[in-house]
N, C-alpha and C positions, 0 to 999 in steps of 0.2 A: 424152613420158611423162611424168604430173605428179612434181612434186616430194616424195617421200613426207617429207622432215624438213619441209618447209613445212605439210604434212597435219598430222604429228603435233603440230606447234607448234598449227596450230588448234585440233585436240580438247582438247588440254592447257588451251586460254584458254577453250573451253566449257565444260570442265570445271570448272575452277578459278572461273570466274563463276556458276556454276549451286551449286557447294558454298560460296560467298561468300552467294549469297541465301538459301541454307536455312539456313545459319548465322547470318545476320542477323535473319533469321524467327523461328527458334529462341529466340535473345535476346532480341528482342522480346515474346516471349511469356510469356518468361520473367522480364522484367522486370512485366510487365501482372498478373502471377501476382504477385509479389513487392511490388508496390505495393497490392496489392489484399489479401494478408495483412497487410501493416504497418497500414492504414488500420484493418481490423477490428480489431486489437489495439489500437490506439490508440483509439477509441470503447470499449473494454471496458477501457482502463487510465482512459479520462476519467469512465465511471461507477462505478468504484471509486476514484478521486477524491473525488467529488461524494456519494457514501454515507459515505465516513471525514471528510468537512467535515461534514457530518448527521451521525455518533454522535460528533464532538468537540464539537460544539456543545448539544447533547443531556447531554454527560459534563459539559459547564459549567453547564447547569441542575441537574443532581443534585447537583454540587459544591457550590452556593448552597444548596440546599435541606437539604443536609448540615451546612453551617456553622449554618442557620438553628434546625436543631433541636438542635443542639450547645452552642446560646449558655447562658450561666449560667441566665438568668433561665427560660428555656424548662424549663431542666432541674427548675428549683423548681417551678414550677408542674406541670409533671408528676410530682412527686414527692408533692407537694398533692393531686392528682387520686389518686394511686395507695395514698393514706391516709397517707404520711409526715410525721413533725411534726420540726420543730425540737426539737434538746436545749437543755436551760436549763444545766444544767451539763456541762463537758468533762471529762472525768477524763484524765491521761495517767498511762502506767505507765512508771516507771523503769526501765531496762535495765544490764544489767550493762554495765561500757567491754568491748568486742571489741579482741582485740591479734592481732595476724598470727603465725601460728608456722609455723615452719617442720617 
């Protein structure tokens, strides 16, 4: 008559090893899926950074154009083109002194 305890131990060891292998495979597949998701998101982040840098460069160029358009000489030329003339006499209107009151 075979020893039932040793047979139970063998079955338990086989069961534990099968469960361990299955668990290892599941973890390996989950790791692969997680790595794939992270790499895909990394590509999206990289594209967003590239787009951000492009927009920053365009913003700098527009800022330079705005500064050029706002120069005083540029404003004077624009005023002349629109029919404005330089005043010969400048009149200041006196104003009464103001006091803070409560």
